N, CA and C atoms of all chains as a GROMACS GRO file, in nm:
protein
  648
    1UNK      N    1   9.471   9.590  10.327
    1UNK     CA    2   9.560   9.698  10.368
    1UNK      C    3   9.668   9.643  10.463
    2UNK      N    4   9.792   9.679  10.436
    2UNK     CA    5   9.902   9.630  10.521
    2UNK      C    6   9.896   9.698  10.657
    3UNK      N    7   9.921   9.619  10.760
    3UNK     CA    8   9.920   9.676  10.895
    3UNK      C    9  10.045   9.763  10.909
    4UNK      N   10  10.036   9.870  10.989
    4UNK     CA   11  10.154   9.954  11.008
    4UNK      C   12  10.264   9.875  11.081
    5UNK      N   13  10.392   9.914  11.064
    5UNK     CA   14  10.501   9.837  11.125
    5UNK      C   15  10.518   9.866  11.274
    6UNK      N   16  10.410   9.899  11.339
    6UNK     CA   17  10.417   9.919  11.484
    6UNK      C   18  10.281   9.886  11.545
    7UNK      N   19  10.284   9.848  11.672
    7UNK     CA   20  10.158   9.826  11.742
    7UNK      C   21  10.144   9.936  11.848
    8UNK      N   22  10.030   9.940  11.912
    8UNK     CA   23  10.013  10.043  12.015
    8UNK      C   24   9.944   9.986  12.137
    9UNK      N   25   9.959  10.058  12.245
    9UNK     CA   26   9.902  10.012  12.374
    9UNK      C   27   9.792  10.108  12.419
   10UNK      N   28   9.730  10.174  12.323
   10UNK     CA   29   9.630  10.277  12.360
   10UNK      C   30   9.514  10.216  12.439
   11UNK      N   31   9.467  10.099  12.396
   11UNK     CA   32   9.353  10.036  12.465
   11UNK      C   33   9.389  10.013  12.613
   12UNK      N   34   9.510   9.958  12.637
   12UNK     CA   35   9.554   9.933  12.774
   12UNK      C   36   9.568  10.064  12.850
   13UNK      N   37   9.628  10.163  12.784
   13UNK     CA   38   9.648  10.294  12.849
   13UNK      C   39   9.514  10.356  12.887
   14UNK      N   40   9.416  10.342  12.800
   14UNK     CA   41   9.283  10.397  12.830
   14UNK      C   42   9.222  10.327  12.950
   15UNK      N   43   9.243  10.194  12.954
   15UNK     CA   44   9.191  10.115  13.067
   15UNK      C   45   9.255  10.161  13.197
   16UNK      N   46   9.388  10.181  13.191
   16UNK     CA   47   9.460  10.222  13.311
   16UNK      C   48   9.430  10.366  13.351
   17UNK      N   49   9.376  10.442  13.257
   17UNK     CA   50   9.340  10.582  13.288
   17UNK      C   51   9.193  10.589  13.327
   18UNK      N   52   9.146  10.487  13.392
   18UNK     CA   53   9.008  10.488  13.443
   18UNK      C   54   8.905  10.469  13.334
   19UNK      N   55   8.933  10.375  13.242
   19UNK     CA   56   8.841  10.346  13.130
   19UNK      C   57   8.806  10.473  13.053
   20UNK      N   58   8.910  10.547  13.020
   20UNK     CA   59   8.888  10.667  12.939
   20UNK      C   60   8.825  10.625  12.806
   21UNK      N   61   8.724  10.698  12.762
   21UNK     CA   62   8.659  10.660  12.636
   21UNK      C   63   8.741  10.708  12.517
   22UNK      N   64   8.714  10.646  12.401
   22UNK     CA   65   8.782  10.689  12.278
   22UNK      C   66   8.744  10.834  12.246
   23UNK      N   67   8.618  10.868  12.274
   23UNK     CA   68   8.572  11.004  12.245
   23UNK      C   69   8.646  11.106  12.332
   24UNK      N   70   8.668  11.071  12.459
   24UNK     CA   71   8.738  11.162  12.550
   24UNK      C   72   8.883  11.180  12.507
   25UNK      N   73   8.947  11.066  12.474
   25UNK     CA   74   9.086  11.075  12.428
   25UNK      C   75   9.094  11.158  12.299
   26UNK      N   76   9.000  11.131  12.210
   26UNK     CA   77   8.998  11.205  12.083
   26UNK      C   78   8.983  11.354  12.106
   27UNK      N   79   8.895  11.389  12.199
   27UNK     CA   80   8.872  11.531  12.230
   27UNK      C   81   9.001  11.595  12.283
   28UNK      N   82   9.074  11.522  12.368
   28UNK     CA   83   9.196  11.579  12.427
   28UNK      C   84   9.310  11.588  12.327
   29UNK      N   85   9.308  11.497  12.229
   29UNK     CA   86   9.415  11.496  12.129
   29UNK      C   87   9.381  11.589  12.012
   30UNK      N   88   9.251  11.610  11.991
   30UNK     CA   89   9.209  11.696  11.880
   30UNK      C   90   9.175  11.617  11.754
   31UNK      N   91   9.130  11.492  11.772
   31UNK     CA   92   9.084  11.412  11.659
   31UNK      C   93   8.949  11.350  11.695
   32UNK      N   94   8.884  11.288  11.598
   32UNK     CA   95   8.752  11.230  11.625
   32UNK      C   96   8.764  11.094  11.694
   33UNK      N   97   8.652  11.050  11.750
   33UNK     CA   98   8.648  10.917  11.814
   33UNK      C   99   8.683  10.809  11.712
   34UNK      N  100   8.634  10.826  11.590
   34UNK     CA  101   8.659  10.726  11.486
   34UNK      C  102   8.808  10.715  11.453
   35UNK      N  103   8.878  10.828  11.461
   35UNK     CA  104   9.022  10.826  11.433
   35UNK      C  105   9.097  10.751  11.544
   36UNK      N  106   9.057  10.774  11.669
   36UNK     CA  107   9.120  10.699  11.779
   36UNK      C  108   9.094  10.549  11.760
   37UNK      N  109   8.970  10.514  11.723
   37UNK     CA  110   8.936  10.372  11.702
   37UNK      C  111   9.023  10.314  11.589
   38UNK      N  112   9.040  10.390  11.483
   38UNK     CA  113   9.120  10.343  11.369
   38UNK      C  114   9.267  10.325  11.408
   39UNK      N  115   9.318  10.418  11.490
   39UNK     CA  116   9.458  10.406  11.537
   39UNK      C  117   9.473  10.281  11.624
   40UNK      N  118   9.379  10.264  11.716
   40UNK     CA  119   9.384  10.147  11.806
   40UNK      C  120   9.386  10.016  11.730
   41UNK      N  121   9.307  10.010  11.624
   41UNK     CA  122   9.295   9.886  11.546
   41UNK      C  123   9.406   9.871  11.442
   42UNK      N  124   9.498   9.967  11.437
   42UNK     CA  125   9.606   9.960  11.340
   42UNK      C  126   9.562   9.989  11.198
   43UNK      N  127   9.446  10.058  11.184
   43UNK     CA  128   9.396  10.091  11.051
   43UNK      C  129   9.442  10.228  11.004
   44UNK      N  130   9.501  10.303  11.093
   44UNK     CA  131   9.548  10.436  11.056
   44UNK      C  132   9.676  10.467  11.132
   45UNK      N  133   9.776  10.514  11.060
   45UNK     CA  134   9.901  10.556  11.124
   45UNK      C  135   9.892  10.704  11.155
   46UNK      N  136   9.890  10.742  11.282
   46UNK     CA  137   9.873  10.884  11.314
   46UNK      C  138   9.997  10.966  11.276
   47UNK      N  139   9.977  11.096  11.266
   47UNK     CA  140  10.091  11.184  11.244
   47UNK      C  141  10.178  11.183  11.369
   48UNK      N  142  10.300  11.228  11.354
   48UNK     CA  143  10.391  11.232  11.468
   48UNK      C  144  10.332  11.319  11.579
   49UNK      N  145  10.271  11.430  11.538
   49UNK     CA  146  10.212  11.522  11.636
   49UNK      C  147  10.100  11.454  11.715
   50UNK      N  148  10.010  11.383  11.644
   50UNK     CA  149   9.900  11.316  11.713
   50UNK      C  150   9.954  11.206  11.805
   51UNK      N  151  10.058  11.135  11.757
   51UNK     CA  152  10.117  11.028  11.839
   51UNK      C  153  10.174  11.086  11.968
   52UNK      N  154  10.246  11.198  11.958
   52UNK     CA  155  10.302  11.263  12.077
   52UNK      C  156  10.190  11.309  12.171
   53UNK      N  157  10.084  11.364  12.113
   53UNK     CA  158   9.973  11.414  12.196
   53UNK      C  159   9.907  11.299  12.272
   54UNK      N  160   9.890  11.186  12.203
   54UNK     CA  161   9.828  11.070  12.269
   54UNK      C  162   9.916  11.026  12.387
   55UNK      N  163  10.047  11.016  12.361
   55UNK     CA  164  10.139  10.976  12.469
   55UNK      C  165  10.135  11.075  12.584
   56UNK      N  166  10.126  11.203  12.551
   56UNK     CA  167  10.122  11.307  12.655
   56UNK      C  168   9.998  11.297  12.742
   57UNK      N  169   9.884  11.261  12.680
   57UNK     CA  170   9.759  11.247  12.757
   57UNK      C  171   9.778  11.143  12.866
   58UNK      N  172   9.851  11.034  12.834
   58UNK     CA  173   9.872  10.927  12.932
   58UNK      C  174   9.996  10.952  13.019
   59UNK      N  175  10.069  11.057  12.989
   59UNK     CA  176  10.190  11.088  13.065
   59UNK      C  177  10.299  10.984  13.046
   60UNK      N  178  10.306  10.928  12.927
   60UNK     CA  179  10.404  10.824  12.897
   60UNK      C  180  10.493  10.869  12.780
   61UNK      N  181  10.615  10.813  12.773
   61UNK     CA  182  10.697  10.842  12.656
   61UNK      C  183  10.637  10.776  12.531
   62UNK      N  184  10.666  10.830  12.416
   62UNK     CA  185  10.607  10.783  12.290
   62UNK      C  186  10.626  10.634  12.269
   63UNK      N  187  10.747  10.586  12.303
   63UNK     CA  188  10.778  10.445  12.274
   63UNK      C  189  10.705  10.345  12.364
   64UNK      N  190  10.639  10.397  12.468
   64UNK     CA  191  10.558  10.306  12.550
   64UNK      C  192  10.417  10.292  12.494
   65UNK      N  193  10.379  10.388  12.412
   65UNK     CA  194  10.244  10.385  12.353
   65UNK      C  195  10.250  10.324  12.212
   66UNK      N  196  10.354  10.359  12.138
   66UNK     CA  197  10.371  10.304  12.004
   66UNK      C  198  10.500  10.224  12.001
   67UNK      N  199  10.486  10.096  11.973
   67UNK     CA  200  10.602  10.006  11.978
   67UNK      C  201  10.636   9.958  11.838
   68UNK      N  202  10.757   9.988  11.795
   68UNK     CA  203  10.801   9.953  11.660
   68UNK      C  204  10.816   9.802  11.645
   69UNK      N  205  10.754   9.747  11.539
   69UNK     CA  206  10.761   9.604  11.511
   69UNK      C  207  10.826   9.574  11.377
   70UNK      N  208  10.862   9.678  11.306
   70UNK     CA  209  10.917   9.660  11.172
   70UNK      C  210  11.064   9.625  11.173
   71UNK      N  211  11.123   9.624  11.053
   71UNK     CA  212  11.265   9.591  11.041
   71UNK      C  213  11.350   9.699  11.107
   72UNK      N  214  11.466   9.655  11.156
   72UNK     CA  215  11.560   9.752  11.213
   72UNK      C  216  11.622   9.835  11.101
   73UNK      N  217  11.640   9.962  11.129
   73UNK     CA  218  11.707  10.047  11.031
   73UNK      C  219  11.857  10.033  11.052
   74UNK      N  220  11.928  10.003  10.942
   74UNK     CA  221  12.072   9.981  10.954
   74UNK      C  222  12.146  10.115  10.961
   75UNK      N  223  12.227  10.132  11.064
   75UNK     CA  224  12.304  10.256  11.078
   75UNK      C  225  12.439  10.241  11.010
   76UNK      N  226  12.483  10.344  10.941
   76UNK     CA  227  12.614  10.337  10.873
   76UNK      C  228  12.722  10.393  10.964
   77UNK      N  229   7.986  10.472  11.268
   77UNK     CA  230   8.016  10.543  11.143
   77UNK      C  231   8.005  10.693  11.165
   78UNK      N  232   8.104  10.767  11.120
   78UNK     CA  233   8.104  10.911  11.146
   78UNK      C  234   8.004  10.984  11.055
   79UNK      N  235   7.972  11.106  11.095
   79UNK     CA  236   7.880  11.190  11.018
   79UNK      C  237   7.931  11.206  10.875
   80UNK      N  238   8.061  11.232  10.862
   80UNK     CA  239   8.120  11.251  10.728
   80UNK      C  240   8.107  11.126  10.642
   81UNK      N  241   8.131  11.012  10.704
   81UNK     CA  242   8.124  10.887  10.628
   81UNK      C  243   7.981  10.861  10.580
   82UNK      N  244   7.884  10.892  10.664
   82UNK     CA  245   7.744  10.874  10.624
   82UNK      C  246   7.709  10.963  10.505
   83UNK      N  247   7.757  11.086  10.511
   83UNK     CA  248   7.730  11.179  10.400
   83UNK      C  249   7.796  11.126  10.271
   84UNK      N  250   7.915  11.066  10.286
   84UNK     CA  251   7.982  11.008  10.168
   84UNK      C  252   7.898  10.895  10.108
   85UNK      N  253   7.840  10.811  10.193
   85UNK     CA  254   7.757  10.701  10.144
   85UNK      C  255   7.636  10.754  10.068
   86UNK      N  256   7.571  10.855  10.126
   86UNK     CA  257   7.453  10.913  10.060
   86UNK      C  258   7.493  10.973   9.926
   87UNK      N  259   7.604  11.044   9.926
   87UNK     CA  260   7.652  11.108   9.806
   87UNK      C  261   7.682  11.004   9.697
   88UNK      N  262   7.748  10.895   9.737
   88UNK     CA  263   7.784  10.790   9.642
   88UNK      C  264   7.658  10.724   9.585
   89UNK      N  265   7.563  10.692   9.673
   89UNK     CA  266   7.440  10.625   9.629
   89UNK      C  267   7.360  10.718   9.537
   90UNK      N  268   7.350  10.847   9.575
   90UNK     CA  269   7.273  10.942   9.494
   90UNK      C  270   7.335  10.956   9.355
   91UNK      N  271   7.467  10.970   9.351
   91UNK     CA  272   7.536  10.984   9.221
   91UNK      C  273   7.516  10.859   9.135
   92UNK      N  274   7.535  10.741   9.197
   92UNK     CA  275   7.525  10.616   9.122
   92UNK      C  276   7.383  10.596   9.069
   93UNK      N  277   7.284  10.622   9.154
   93UNK     CA  278   7.145  10.599   9.112
   93UNK      C  279   7.101  10.700   9.006
   94UNK      N  280   7.127  10.827   9.032
   94UNK     CA  281   7.078  10.931   8.942
   94UNK      C  282   7.148  10.923   8.806
   95UNK      N  283   7.280  10.910   8.808
   95UNK     CA  284   7.350  10.905   8.678
   95UNK      C  285   7.339  10.767   8.614
   96UNK      N  286   7.310  10.665   8.696
   96UNK     CA  287   7.278  10.534   8.638
   96UNK      C  288   7.150  10.547   8.556
   97UNK      N  289   7.052  10.614   8.616
   97UNK     CA  290   6.926  10.640   8.544
   97UNK      C  291   6.954  10.721   8.418
   98UNK      N  292   7.036  10.826   8.430
   98UNK     CA  293   7.065  10.912   8.315
   98UNK      C  294   7.122  10.831   8.198
   99UNK      N  295   7.229  10.755   8.227
   99UNK     CA  296   7.297  10.686   8.116
   99UNK      C  297   7.216  10.567   8.063
  100UNK      N  298   7.130  10.510   8.145
  100UNK     CA  299   7.046  10.400   8.096
  100UNK      C  300   6.925  10.451   8.018
  101UNK      N  301   6.879  10.572   8.054
  101UNK     CA  302   6.757  10.622   7.989
  101UNK      C  303   6.785  10.717   7.873
  102UNK      N  304   6.909  10.757   7.857
  102UNK     CA  305   6.941  10.856   7.753
  102UNK      C  306   6.907  10.800   7.614
  103UNK      N  307   6.844  10.881   7.531
  103UNK     CA  308   6.810  10.833   7.395
  103UNK      C  309   6.933  10.831   7.303
  104UNK      N  310   7.012  10.725   7.311
  104UNK     CA  311   7.140  10.719   7.239
  104UNK      C  312   7.122  10.727   7.088
  105UNK      N  313   7.004  10.692   7.040
  105UNK     CA  314   6.980  10.694   6.895
  105UNK      C  315   6.985  10.833   6.835
  106UNK      N  316   6.960  10.937   6.916
  106UNK     CA  317   6.958  11.074   6.860
  106UNK      C  318   7.078  11.156   6.911
  107UNK      N  319   7.180  11.086   6.961
  107UNK     CA  320   7.292  11.157   7.024
  107UNK      C  321   7.364  11.253   6.929
  108UNK      N  322   7.368  11.222   6.799
  108UNK     CA  323   7.441  11.306   6.704
  108UNK      C  324   7.361  11.428   6.658
  109UNK      N  325   7.237  11.438   6.699
  109UNK     CA  326   7.153  11.550   6.654
  109UNK      C  327   7.149  11.660   6.761
  110UNK      N  328   7.092  11.775   6.721
  110UNK     CA  329   7.076  11.884   6.818
  110UNK      C  330   6.981  11.842   6.929
  111UNK      N  331   6.885  11.758   6.894
  111UNK     CA  332   6.789  11.709   6.995
  111UNK      C  333   6.861  11.625   7.100
  112UNK      N  334   6.970  11.560   7.060
  112UNK     CA  335   7.048  11.479   7.155
  112UNK      C  336   7.109  11.566   7.264
  113UNK      N  337   7.158  11.684   7.222
  113UNK     CA  338   7.217  11.777   7.320
  113UNK      C  339   7.106  11.829   7.412
  114UNK      N  340   6.992  11.863   7.353
  114UNK     CA  341   6.882  11.914   7.434
  114UNK      C  342   6.830  11.807   7.531
  115UNK      N  343   6.834  11.682   7.486
  115UNK     CA  344   6.791  11.571   7.575
  115UNK      C  345   6.882  11.564   7.697
  116UNK      N  346   7.013  11.584   7.673
  116UNK     CA  347   7.109  11.584   7.785
  116UNK      C  348   7.074  11.694   7.884
  117UNK      N  349   7.050  11.813   7.830
  117UNK     CA  350   7.018  11.927   7.917
  117UNK      C  351   6.889  11.897   7.995
  118UNK      N  352   6.789  11.849   7.922
  118UNK     CA  353   6.660  11.819   7.984
  118UNK      C  354   6.669  11.714   8.093
  119UNK      N  355   6.762  11.620   8.076
  119UNK     CA  356   6.775  11.515   8.178
  119UNK      C  357   6.869  11.556   8.290
  120UNK      N  358   6.964  11.644   8.259
  120UNK     CA  359   7.061  11.686   8.362
  120UNK      C  360   6.996  11.775   8.468
  121UNK      N  361   6.900  11.857   8.425
  121UNK     CA  362   6.836  11.948   8.521
  121UNK      C  363   6.768  11.869   8.634
  122UNK      N  364   6.678  11.774   8.604
  122UNK     CA  365   6.620  11.698   8.716
  122UNK      C  366   6.724  11.615   8.792
  123UNK      N  367   6.826  11.564   8.720
  123UNK     CA  368   6.929  11.482   8.785
  123UNK      C  369   7.001  11.564   8.894
  124UNK      N  370   7.040  11.685   8.857
  124UNK     CA  371   7.112  11.771   8.953
  124UNK      C  372   7.020  11.810   9.069
  125UNK      N  373   6.895  11.841   9.036
  125UNK     CA  374   6.800  11.880   9.142
  125UNK      C  375   6.780  11.763   9.241
  126UNK      N  376   6.764  11.642   9.186
  126UNK     CA  377   6.743  11.525   9.273
  126UNK      C  378   6.864  11.505   9.366
  127UNK      N  379   6.985  11.520   9.311
  127UNK     CA  380   7.106  11.502   9.393
  127UNK      C  381   7.111  11.608   9.503
  128UNK      N  382   7.084  11.733   9.468
  128UNK     CA  383   7.090  11.841   9.568
  128UNK      C  384   6.986  11.817   9.678
  129UNK      N  385   6.864  11.780   9.638
  129UNK     CA  386   6.758  11.757   9.736
  129UNK      C  387   6.794  11.638   9.826
  130UNK      N  388   6.840  11.529   9.764
  130UNK     CA  389   6.875  11.408   9.842
  130UNK      C  390   6.987  11.439   9.941
  131UNK      N  391   7.088  11.514   9.898
  131UNK     CA  392   7.200  11.548   9.986
  131UNK      C  393   7.154  11.638  10.099
  132UNK      N  394   7.068  11.735  10.067
  132UNK     CA  395   7.021  11.829  10.170
  132UNK      C  396   6.938  11.755  10.274
  133UNK      N  397   6.846  11.668  10.227
  133UNK     CA  398   6.762  11.593  10.320
  133UNK      C  399   6.845  11.500  10.408
  134UNK      N  400   6.940  11.430  10.345
  134UNK     CA  401   7.023  11.336  10.421
  134UNK      C  402   7.108  11.411  10.524
  135UNK      N  403   7.165  11.523  10.484
  135UNK     CA  404   7.248  11.601  10.577
  135UNK      C  405   7.163  11.648  10.696
  136UNK      N  406   7.042  11.699  10.666
  136UNK     CA  407   6.954  11.746  10.773
  136UNK      C  408   6.916  11.630  10.865
  137UNK      N  409   6.885  11.514  10.805
  137UNK     CA  410   6.844  11.396  10.883
  137UNK      C  411   6.956  11.352  10.978
  138UNK      N  412   7.077  11.340  10.924
  138UNK     CA  413   7.189  11.294  11.008
  138UNK      C  414   7.228  11.402  11.110
  139UNK      N  415   7.212  11.528  11.072
  139UNK     CA  416   7.245  11.636  11.167
  139UNK      C  417   7.150  11.633  11.285
  140UNK      N  418   7.023  11.600  11.260
  140UNK     CA  419   6.927  11.592  11.370
  140UNK      C  420   6.952  11.470  11.458
  141UNK      N  421   6.996  11.361  11.392
  141UNK     CA  422   7.021  11.237  11.468
  141UNK      C  423   7.155  11.239  11.542
  142UNK      N  424   7.253  11.310  11.488
  142UNK     CA  425   7.387  11.314  11.549
  142UNK      C  426   7.429  11.459  11.569
  143UNK      N  427   7.357  11.536  11.651
  143UNK     CA  428   7.388  11.679  11.662
  143UNK      C  429   7.530  11.707  11.712
  144UNK      N  430   7.583  11.618  11.793
  144UNK     CA  431   7.717  11.639  11.848
  144UNK      C  432   7.826  11.628  11.742
  145UNK      N  433   7.800  11.550  11.638
  145UNK     CA  434   7.904  11.523  11.538
  145UNK      C  435   7.909  11.628  11.427
  146UNK      N  436   7.802  11.708  11.418
  146UNK     CA  437   7.793  11.803  11.306
  146UNK      C  438   7.903  11.908  11.311
  147UNK      N  439   7.933  11.956  11.432
  147UNK     CA  440   8.031  12.064  11.446
  147UNK      C  441   8.175  12.015  11.454
  148UNK      N  442   8.194  11.881  11.451
  148UNK     CA  443   8.330  11.830  11.460
  148UNK      C  444   8.410  11.874  11.338
  149UNK      N  445   8.528  11.926  11.365
  149UNK     CA  446   8.613  11.970  11.253
  149UNK      C  447   8.678  11.849  11.189
  150UNK      N  448   8.712  11.866  11.063
  150UNK     CA  449   8.785  11.761  10.991
  150UNK      C  450   8.919  11.741  11.061
  151UNK      N  451   8.951  11.616  11.098
  151UNK     CA  452   9.080  11.594  11.163
  151UNK      C  453   9.182  11.542  11.061
  152UNK      N  454   9.301  11.505  11.108
  152UNK     CA  455   9.409  11.468  11.016
  152UNK      C  456   9.374  11.346  10.932
  153UNK      N  457   9.300  11.249  10.991
  153UNK     CA  458   9.261  11.130  10.915
  153UNK      C  459   9.160  11.167  10.807
  154UNK      N  460   9.063  11.250  10.840
  154UNK     CA  461   8.965  11.295  10.740
  154UNK      C  462   9.036  11.364  10.624
  155UNK      N  463   9.131  11.451  10.658
  155UNK     CA  464   9.202  11.525  10.553
  155UNK      C  465   9.284  11.431  10.465
  156UNK      N  466   9.353  11.336  10.528
  156UNK     CA  467   9.435  11.242  10.452
  156UNK      C  468   9.347  11.158  10.358
  157UNK      N  469   9.234  11.111  10.410
  157UNK     CA  470   9.143  11.032  10.328
  157UNK      C  471   9.088  11.117  10.214
  158UNK      N  472   9.056  11.241  10.245
  158UNK     CA  473   9.006  11.333  10.143
  158UNK      C  474   9.111  11.350  10.031
  159UNK      N  475   9.236  11.375  10.070
  159UNK     CA  476   9.342  11.395   9.971
  159UNK      C  477   9.364  11.269   9.886
  160UNK      N  478   9.363  11.154   9.952
  160UNK     CA  479   9.390  11.029   9.878
  160UNK      C  480   9.279  10.999   9.780
  161UNK      N  481   9.155  11.023   9.821
  161UNK     CA  482   9.042  11.002   9.730
  161UNK      C  483   9.050  11.093   9.610
  162UNK      N  484   9.082  11.220   9.635
  162UNK     CA  485   9.092  11.317   9.526
  162UNK      C  486   9.208  11.281   9.434
  163UNK      N  487   9.317  11.235   9.491
  163UNK     CA  488   9.434  11.195   9.412
  163UNK      C  489   9.398  11.080   9.318
  164UNK      N  490   9.327  10.980   9.369
  164UNK     CA  491   9.289  10.865   9.286
  164UNK      C  492   9.192  10.906   9.175
  165UNK      N  493   9.104  11.003   9.204
  165UNK     CA  494   9.006  11.047   9.105
  165UNK      C  495   9.071  11.128   8.992
  166UNK      N  496   9.190  11.178   9.017
  166UNK     CA  497   9.260  11.260   8.918
  166UNK      C  498   9.288  11.179   8.790
  167UNK      N  499   9.323  11.050   8.807
  167UNK     CA  500   9.362  10.968   8.691
  167UNK      C  501   9.247  10.947   8.593
  168UNK      N  502   9.129  10.900   8.638
  168UNK     CA  503   9.019  10.887   8.541
  168UNK      C  504   8.978  11.022   8.482
  169UNK      N  505   8.994  11.128   8.561
  169UNK     CA  506   8.960  11.261   8.511
  169UNK      C  507   9.050  11.299   8.394
  170UNK      N  508   9.179  11.275   8.409
  170UNK     CA  509   9.275  11.309   8.302
  170UNK      C  510   9.250  11.223   8.178
  171UNK      N  511   9.227  11.093   8.198
  171UNK     CA  512   9.201  11.003   8.085
  171UNK      C  513   9.075  11.049   8.011
  172UNK      N  514   8.971  11.084   8.085
  172UNK     CA  515   8.846  11.129   8.024
  172UNK      C  516   8.864  11.258   7.948
  173UNK      N  517   8.942  11.350   8.003
  173UNK     CA  518   8.964  11.478   7.935
  173UNK      C  519   9.042  11.456   7.805
  174UNK      N  520   9.142  11.368   7.809
  174UNK     CA  521   9.216  11.338   7.686
  174UNK      C  522   9.125  11.273   7.582
  175UNK      N  523   9.038  11.183   7.627
  175UNK     CA  524   8.944  11.119   7.535
  175UNK      C  525   8.855  11.226   7.472
  176UNK      N  526   8.816  11.323   7.553
  176UNK     CA  527   8.731  11.430   7.502
  176UNK      C  528   8.807  11.520   7.404
  177UNK      N  529   8.937  11.543   7.434
  177UNK     CA  530   9.018  11.622   7.341
  177UNK      C  531   9.025  11.554   7.204
  178UNK      N  532   9.042  11.422   7.205
  178UNK     CA  533   9.044  11.349   7.078
  178UNK      C  534   8.909  11.358   7.009
  179UNK      N  535   8.802  11.356   7.087
  179UNK     CA  536   8.667  11.369   7.029
  179UNK      C  537   8.653  11.505   6.959
  180UNK      N  538   8.714  11.608   7.018
  180UNK     CA  539   8.709  11.741   6.955
  180UNK      C  540   8.793  11.741   6.828
  181UNK      N  541   8.917  11.684   6.836
  181UNK     CA  542   9.006  11.680   6.719
  181UNK      C  543   8.938  11.610   6.601
  182UNK      N  544   8.870  11.499   6.632
  182UNK     CA  545   8.808  11.420   6.525
  182UNK      C  546   8.665  11.466   6.494
  183UNK      N  547   8.631  11.581   6.545
  183UNK     CA  548   8.502  11.646   6.517
  183UNK      C  549   8.382  11.552   6.541
  184UNK      N  550   8.390  11.484   6.652
  184UNK     CA  551   8.277  11.398   6.692
  184UNK      C  552   8.165  11.489   6.743
  185UNK      N  553   8.042  11.446   6.730
  185UNK     CA  554   7.927  11.534   6.757
  185UNK      C  555   7.927  11.590   6.899
  186UNK      N  556   7.870  11.712   6.914
  186UNK     CA  557   7.866  11.774   7.048
  186UNK      C  558   7.793  11.687   7.150
  187UNK      N  559   7.694  11.611   7.106
  187UNK     CA  560   7.620  11.524   7.198
  187UNK      C  561   7.711  11.418   7.259
  188UNK      N  562   7.798  11.361   7.174
  188UNK     CA  563   7.891  11.259   7.224
  188UNK      C  564   7.992  11.324   7.318
  189UNK      N  565   8.044  11.440   7.278
  189UNK     CA  566   8.142  11.511   7.362
  189UNK      C  567   8.083  11.543   7.498
  190UNK      N  568   7.959  11.593   7.494
  190UNK     CA  569   7.894  11.632   7.620
  190UNK      C  570   7.878  11.510   7.712
  191UNK      N  571   7.832  11.399   7.655
  191UNK     CA  572   7.811  11.280   7.737
  191UNK      C  573   7.942  11.217   7.783
  192UNK      N  574   8.044  11.229   7.698
  192UNK     CA  575   8.176  11.177   7.736
  192UNK      C  576   8.232  11.256   7.854
  193UNK      N  577   8.215  11.389   7.844
  193UNK     CA  578   8.262  11.475   7.952
  193UNK      C  579   8.184  11.448   8.082
  194UNK      N  580   8.054  11.432   8.066
  194UNK     CA  581   7.969  11.404   8.182
  194UNK      C  582   8.007  11.270   8.245
  195UNK      N  583   8.029  11.169   8.161
  195UNK     CA  584   8.067  11.036   8.211
  195UNK      C  585   8.201  11.045   8.284
  196UNK      N  586   8.291  11.128   8.232
  196UNK     CA  587   8.423  11.146   8.296
  196UNK      C  588   8.407  11.204   8.437
  197UNK      N  589   8.327  11.309   8.446
  197UNK     CA  590   8.308  11.374   8.576
  197UNK      C  591   8.240  11.279   8.674
  198UNK      N  592   8.136  11.210   8.627
  198UNK     CA  593   8.062  11.118   8.714
  198UNK      C  594   8.153  11.005   8.761
  199UNK      N  595   8.230  10.947   8.667
  199UNK     CA  596   8.317  10.836   8.704
  199UNK      C  597   8.426  10.882   8.802
  200UNK      N  598   8.483  10.999   8.776
  200UNK     CA  599   8.587  11.052   8.867
  200UNK      C  600   8.529  11.078   9.006
  201UNK      N  601   8.406  11.130   9.010
  201UNK     CA  602   8.341  11.155   9.139
  201UNK      C  603   8.315  11.024   9.213
  202UNK      N  604   8.269  10.922   9.139
  202UNK     CA  605   8.243  10.793   9.203
  202UNK      C  606   8.372  10.731   9.255
  203UNK      N  607   8.481  10.749   9.180
  203UNK     CA  608   8.611  10.697   9.226
  203UNK      C  609   8.652  10.772   9.353
  204UNK      N  610   8.636  10.904   9.351
  204UNK     CA  611   8.676  10.986   9.467
  204UNK      C  612   8.597  10.946   9.592
  205UNK      N  613   8.466  10.946   9.579
  205UNK     CA  614   8.383  10.917   9.696
  205UNK      C  615   8.397  10.771   9.737
  206UNK      N  616   8.401  10.682   9.637
  206UNK     CA  617   8.417  10.538   9.665
  206UNK      C  618   8.548  10.510   9.736
  207UNK      N  619   8.655  10.574   9.690
  207UNK     CA  620   8.786  10.553   9.754
  207UNK      C  621   8.783  10.605   9.898
  208UNK      N  622   8.718  10.719   9.918
  208UNK     CA  623   8.711  10.775  10.053
  208UNK      C  624   8.632  10.683  10.146
  209UNK      N  625   8.523  10.626  10.095
  209UNK     CA  626   8.445  10.530  10.177
  209UNK      C  627   8.532  10.408  10.208
  210UNK      N  628   8.604  10.360  10.106
  210UNK     CA  629   8.691  10.243  10.124
  210UNK      C  630   8.796  10.271  10.233
  211UNK      N  631   8.858  10.388  10.226
  211UNK     CA  632   8.961  10.420  10.325
  211UNK      C  633   8.900  10.439  10.465
  212UNK      N  634   8.780  10.493  10.471
  212UNK     CA  635   8.714  10.506  10.602
  212UNK      C  636   8.685  10.368  10.661
  213UNK      N  637   8.640  10.274  10.574
  213UNK     CA  638   8.603  10.140  10.620
  213UNK      C  639   8.724  10.056  10.656
  214UNK      N  640   8.820  10.052  10.561
  214UNK     CA  641   8.930   9.955  10.573
  214UNK      C  642   9.056  10.015  10.633
  215UNK      N  643   9.066  10.144  10.636
  215UNK     CA  644   9.191  10.206  10.680
  215UNK      C  645   9.295  10.194  10.572
  216UNK      N  646   9.413  10.240  10.596
  216UNK     CA  647   9.521  10.226  10.498
  216UNK      C  648   9.654  10.241  10.568
   0.00000   0.00000   0.00000
């Protein structure tokens, strides 16, 4: 399976939030612990809504939690 | 492994074992006769009962071991995996149905039609559940 064109800092954010567990984050975002684990490992690309919710839990802007690594989109 | 994924594994194993037994034990020599159709019915009844019992027991077992996970609602990843598995199973289902339509056009025996239809459903189910397990394991 191809890795998504972005990485994330969820593991670091959880550590900085007092070792928040995946289950706790999942509960606050409204997804299962397994889904948080899959997002962290780059095995699942979350919906925009879930991505925003994760960023909101940490009080960070979206681009600090999910960092685009793919090709630049060419603007016309 | 999540509660849902465990249930998928049990479902996949039960389907593969029970219908593996069915297709290996079916008396293919009498498939074109009325007895061939009755043999299918006679073998399908215990097959379905075994699957229902196995699924019920496994669900109860995992529910007792993981009580917290039982009430968890399907989240967006579960739904996406569910849709993708069902989507992949659609193709073998359509191919099998077309094969069965040709069997009807060419007046092939009801025993063959019945088994062809059954094989189609079983194969499509195995593709659906297998794909869902694959997506749970490997991501996408």
